[in-house]
C-alpha positions in Angstrom: 0.0 0.0 0.0 1.1 3.6 -0.7 1.7 6.3 1.8 -0.9 8.6 0.2 -2.6 9.2 3.5 0.4 9.6 5.7 -0.4 11.5 8.9 0.8 15.1 9.1 3.1 15.6 12.1 2.5 18.3 14.7 5.5 18.1 17.2 5.0 21.4 19.0 5.2 21.2 22.8 3.0 24.2 23.4 -0.7 23.4 22.6 -1.4 27.0 21.4 1.6 26.8 19.0 0.4 23.4 17.8 -3.0 24.8 17.1 -1.6 27.8 15.2 0.5 25.5 13.1 -2.6 23.4 12.3 -4.6 26.4 11.4 -1.8 27.9 9.2 -1.1 24.5 7.5 -4.7 24.1 6.3 -6.1 27.7 6.5 -8.0 27.7 3.2 -9.5 24.2 3.8 -10.5 25.1 7.4 -12.2 28.2 6.3 -14.1 26.3 3.6 -15.2 23.5 5.9 -16.2 25.9 8.6 -18.6 27.5 6.2 -19.9 24.2 4.9 -20.7 23.0 8.4 -22.2 26.3 9.5 -24.6 26.1 6.5 -25.5 22.5 7.3 -26.1 23.4 11.0 -28.5 26.1 9.9 -30.2 23.7 7.5 -30.5 20.7 9.9 -30.7 22.5 13.3 -33.3 24.8 14.7 -31.3 28.1 14.6 -32.9 31.2 13.3 -29.8 32.5 11.6 -26.0 32.5 11.6 -25.8 35.0 14.4 -27.8 32.7 16.7 -25.7 29.7 15.7 -22.5 31.6 16.4 -23.9 32.7 19.8 -24.8 29.1 20.8 -21.3 28.0 19.6 -19.7 30.7 21.8 -21.4 29.3 24.9 -19.2 26.2 24.5 -15.9 28.0 24.9 -16.0 28.5 28.7 -16.8 24.9 29.2 -13.9 23.9 27.1 -11.6 26.3 29.0 -12.6 24.6 32.3 -12.5 21.1 30.9 -9.0 21.3 29.5 -6.9 24.5 29.2 -4.4 22.8 26.9 -7.0 21.6 24.4 -8.8 24.9 24.6 -5.5 26.7 23.8 -5.0 24.3 20.8 -8.5 25.0 19.4 -8.1 28.7 19.9 -4.7 28.4 18.2 -6.4 26.7 15.2 -8.7 29.6 15.0 -5.9 32.2 15.0 -3.9 30.2 12.5 -6.9 30.0 10.1 -7.9 33.6 10.8 -11.3 32.6 12.1 -13.3 33.5 15.2 -13.1 30.7 17.8 -16.8 30.0 17.5 -16.4 29.2 13.8 -13.9 26.4 14.9 -16.4 25.3 17.5 -19.0 24.8 14.8 -16.5 22.9 12.6 -15.5 20.6 15.5 -18.9 20.3 17.2 -21.3 20.3 14.2 -23.0 17.0 14.9 -23.8 18.0 18.5 -24.7 21.6 17.7 -27.5 20.4 15.5 -29.2 18.9 18.6 -28.7 22.0 20.9 -31.8 24.2 21.1 -31.4 28.0 20.8 -33.2 28.3 24.1 -29.9 27.8 25.8 -29.2 31.4 25.0 -31.8 32.4 27.5 -29.7 31.0 30.3 -32.5 28.7 31.6 -31.5 25.4 30.0 -34.3 23.4 31.5 -34.1 19.6 31.9 -35.9 19.1 28.5 -35.0 22.3 26.6 -37.1 21.4 23.6 -40.1 19.1 23.7 -39.3 15.6 22.3 -42.4 15.7 20.1 -41.1 18.9 18.5 -37.6 17.5 18.1 -38.9 14.3 16.6 -41.1 16.2 14.2 -38.0 18.1 13.0 -35.8 15.1 12.7 -37.7 11.9 11.9 -38.2 13.0 8.3 -34.7 14.5 8.0 -32.1 12.9 5.8 -29.5 10.7 7.3 -27.2 12.9 9.5 -24.3 10.5 9.0 -23.1 7.8 11.3 -20.3 5.3 11.3 -20.0 1.6 11.9 -17.6 0.6 14.7 -16.3 -2.9 15.4 -14.1 -4.3 18.2 -12.5 -7.8 17.7 -10.6 -9.8 20.2 -8.6 -11.1 17.2 -6.6 -14.2 16.8 -3.5 -12.8 18.5 -4.3 -9.1 18.9 -7.4 -7.1 19.7 -8.5 -4.7 16.9 -10.7 -1.6 17.0 -11.9 0.2 13.9 -14.7 2.2 12.3 -15.9 3.8 9.2 -16.4 7.6 9.2 -19.8 8.4 7.6 -20.6 12.0 7.3 -21.8 14.6 4.8 -20.1 13.8 1.5 -18.8 17.4 1.2 -16.5 16.7 4.1 -14.4 14.1 2.2 -11.9 16.4 0.7 -11.1 17.7 4.2 -10.4 14.3 5.8 -6.8 14.0 7.2 -4.7 11.9 9.5 -2.5 13.6 12.0 0.3 12.5 14.3 0.6 14.6 17.5 4.1 13.9 18.9 5.5 16.7 21.2 9.2 17.0 21.1 9.4 16.7 24.9 8.0 13.8 26.8 6.8 10.4 25.5 3.3 11.3 24.3 2.1 10.4 20.8 -1.3 10.2 19.2 -2.4 9.2 15.7 -5.9 10.6 14.9 -8.3 10.4 12.0 -9.7 13.9 11.7 -10.8 16.8 9.5 -8.9 20.0 8.8 -9.5 22.3 11.8 -10.7 19.4 14.1 -8.8 18.3 17.2 -9.4 14.7 16.4 -12.4 12.4 15.7 -11.0 8.9 16.5 -7.5 7.8 17.4 -4.9 5.8 19.4 -2.2 6.7 21.8 1.3 5.4 22.4 0.0 3.8 25.5 -2.2 1.5 23.4 -5.5 3.2 24.2 -7.9 3.7 21.3 -11.3 5.5 21.0 -14.0 5.3 18.3 -17.2 7.3 18.0 -20.7 6.7 16.6 -23.1 9.7 16.3 -26.5 9.4 18.1 -29.2 11.9 17.6 -30.5 13.1 21.0 -33.6 15.0 22.1 -31.9 16.4 25.2 -29.2 18.5 23.7 -27.4 21.0 25.9 -24.3 23.1 26.0 -21.4 20.8 26.8 -17.8 19.9 26.2 -16.8 20.0 22.5 -16.7 16.3 21.7 -13.4 16.1 19.7 -11.7 17.7 22.8 -13.2 14.9 24.9 -11.8 12.3 22.4 -8.4 13.8 22.7 -8.6 14.0 26.5 -9.7 10.3 26.6 -6.8 9.3 24.5 -4.4 11.0 27.0 -5.7 8.7 29.8 -3.5 5.9 31.1 -6.1 3.1 30.5 -9.5 2.3 29.0 -11.0 2.4 32.5 -9.7 5.8 33.2 -11.0 7.1 29.8 -14.4 5.6 30.6 -14.5 7.3 33.9 -13.5 10.7 32.3 -16.4 10.2 29.8 -18.9 9.4 32.5 -18.1 12.5 34.5 -18.0 15.0 31.6 -20.9 17.2 30.6 -21.9 16.4 27.0 -23.9 18.3 24.4 -25.6 15.4 22.6 -25.4 11.7 21.9 -22.6 9.5 20.9 -21.6 5.9 21.3 -17.9 5.5 22.4 -15.8 2.4 22.0 -12.8 2.5 24.4 -10.2 -0.3 24.3 -6.6 -0.7 25.4 -5.9 -4.4 24.7 -6.8 -5.4 28.2 -10.3 -3.8 28.7 -13.1 -2.8 26.5 -16.1 -0.5 27.1 -18.9 0.6 24.9 -20.8 3.6 26.3 -24.0 5.1 24.9 -24.8 8.7 25.7 -27.4 11.3 25.1 -27.0 15.0 26.0 -27.6 14.2 29.7 -27.5 10.4 30.1 -24.6 7.9 29.9 -24.9 4.1 30.0 -22.2 1.5 29.7 -23.9 -1.0 27.3 -20.9 -3.2 26.3 -18.0 -4.6 28.2 -15.5 -7.4 27.8 -12.2 -7.5 25.8 -12.6 -11.1 24.9 -15.9 -10.7 22.9 -16.6 -8.9 19.6 -18.7 -5.8 19.8 -20.5 -3.9 17.0 -22.4 -0.6 16.9 -24.0 1.8 14.5 -26.2 4.9 15.1 -29.0 3.9 17.3 -29.2 3.1 21.0 -29.3 -0.4 22.6 -30.3 0.9 26.0 -34.1 1.2 26.5 -33.9 4.3 28.6 -31.6 6.1 26.1 -34.0 5.1 23.3 -36.5 7.5 24.9 -34.1 10.3 24.3 -33.2 9.7 20.7 -34.8 10.5 17.3 -33.3 8.3 14.6 -34.2 9.9 11.3 -36.4 7.7 9.1 -33.8 7.9 6.3 -31.0 6.6 8.6 -29.1 3.5 7.4 -28.2 2.6 11.0 -30.4 -0.4 11.5 -29.6 -1.8 8.1 -25.9 -1.3 8.6 -26.0 -3.0 12.0 -27.7 -6.0 10.3 -25.2 -6.1 7.5 -22.2 -5.7 9.8 -23.4 -8.5 12.0 -23.9 -10.8 9.0 -20.5 -9.9 7.6 -18.9 -10.6 10.9 -20.5 -14.0 11.2 -19.6 -14.8 7.6 -16.0 -13.5 7.5 -14.9 -13.9 11.1 -12.2 -11.2 10.8 -9.2 -11.9 13.0 -6.8 -9.0 12.3 -6.7 -5.4 11.2 -6.6 -6.1 7.5 -9.5 -8.4 7.7 -11.5 -5.8 9.6 -10.6 -3.2 7.0 -12.0 -5.5 4.3 -15.2 -6.0 6.3 -15.6 -2.2 6.8 -15.1 -1.7 3.1 -18.0 -4.0 2.1 -20.6 -2.9 -0.5 -23.1 -5.6 0.3 -26.5 -4.0 0.3 -25.3 -1.0 -1.7 -26.1 1.9 -1.4 -27.0 1.3 2.3 -23.9 -0.7 2.8 -21.3 -0.7 5.6 -19.1 1.4 3.2 -21.9 3.8 2.6 -22.6 5.5 -0.7 -26.0 7.0 -0.3 -24.9 10.2 -2.2 -24.0 8.1 -5.2 -27.5 6.9 -5.4 -29.3 10.2 -4.7 -27.0 12.8 -6.2 -26.9 15.1 -3.2 -23.3 15.9 -2.5 -24.0 16.7 1.2 -25.7 13.4 1.8 -24.1 10.9 4.1 -21.3 8.7 2.8 -18.3 6.9 4.1 -15.5 9.4 3.9 -12.8 7.2 5.4 -11.9 4.6 8.0 -9.4 3.8 10.7 -8.4 0.4 12.1 -6.0 -0.1 15.0 -4.1 -3.2 16.1 -3.9 -2.7 19.8 -1.0 -5.0 20.4 1.5 -3.9 17.7 0.7 -0.2 17.5 -0.1 -0.4 13.8 -2.9 1.8 12.3 -4.6 1.4 9.0 -6.1 4.7 7.8 -7.5 6.1 4.6 -9.8 8.5 3.0 -12.9 7.6 0.9 -14.1 4.2 -0.3 -12.1 1.3 1.2 -12.4 -0.6 -2.1 -10.9 2.0 -4.3 -8.6 4.0 -2.0 -5.6 2.2 -0.4 -5.0 2.3 3.3 -1.8 3.7 4.7 0.0 1.8 7.4 1.1 4.0 10.3 3.3 2.8 13.2 3.4 4.7 16.4 7.1 5.6 17.1 6.7 5.7 20.8 4.4 2.7 21.1 4.4 1.1 24.6 1.2 -0.8 24.5 1.6 -4.5 25.1 0.0 -7.8 24.4 -3.1 -9.0 26.3 -1.9 -10.7 29.5 
C-alpha cells in the first residue's frame, strides 16, 4: 500500500503553537469547511440565523476552557492560524452535536428538557440521514483490533486528514483520523488506548464539552477504564456511542445529552455498533431519522462478521469496506444513489491493532482507496496478558 494518506506531524510542545501550526497549514481548507458545516447546521438544526448559531457555539468556549486548558488553547490556536473566530472552529468541531442543541440555551435557563421531544422528533424523523459510522471491536486471533468507518456529509471528504501529535518533549504520541481544523475524531495513543465514535441523535441536547476535545482527553488517559471514567463525569452536548479499548479492557458507552450508560464490556468478545441506542432508557431520548441507514448497517455488519470472522486489522478493513446492500452498505454511498453531494457517505476509516501499535487509515471508499499503514514511534502498548 502507498503512503498517500500519511499523517501530518505536529510536534510542538505548546498546545497553542500546535493549534496555530494546524490552522496555518490548512487555512483555506479550514475556512471552507467551517462555512460548509455552518450552512449544514442552519439547514439541519433549529437556529434562526447565523448570528444565533454563532452565539450558541460561543457558549461552549468557557466549558472547554474549564475542561482542558491545553485543548482549549489548541482549538483557539487553530482559529488564530486559520484567521477565524473561535466560535467558527467550535462549529467545525462540534457540528453533529450543535444540530441537537436548542437555541433556548441562550436564554440561560436550559431546562431539563430544553425542547419538547415531540417537536424534536417532528423536525428530525423526516430528515435525511445525518451520518453515522460503523464501529467494530474484535478480540482477534493474536491481537485485539478496534476500527470504524467515518460516515458524514459527503462534502467533508476532501477535508479528511490523518494527524500525528508527537510533542518534542516527553513520550506522548497520538495518531488521529480527523478533519482539517478538528482536534481529532478517533485515534490511538502510544499507551495503546484507542477510542472510536458513533453519532447518536439526541432529544436532550445542551451546552457541553466539544466532543473532539473529549476524544483527545480520553486518548491522553492511562487506561480504558480511566478514559471511561472521564467520559462518565463529563458534561456532554448530545449523543454518541464511544468504544474504548486498550488491549486489556473494552467498554462501549452510549450517551445522550444528559445520560450515559455502559452498554458493552469485555475485551474477549466482539462488539459492533452503528447509530441507534441499545439501552431502552436512552431510546426514549433519541430520534433516529427515518432515512437513517443505522439499523440496516447493523444488520449487514453482524452478518458480515459471522460470515467473515475477521481476526486481524486487514480483515476488519475489508469488512468495513463492504458494499453488500449498496447503497445502504457498511461502506456507505447514499450520495452516489441520490445525487446530493452533502448526503451521508463513508469518507474514510481507521483500524487499530492494539498490540502492535499499527494503524490502517485512509480517505474515501475502502475498495478504491488504499490504506496507509502507520506505526506509532513511541508505542508502549503491550500484548493482552
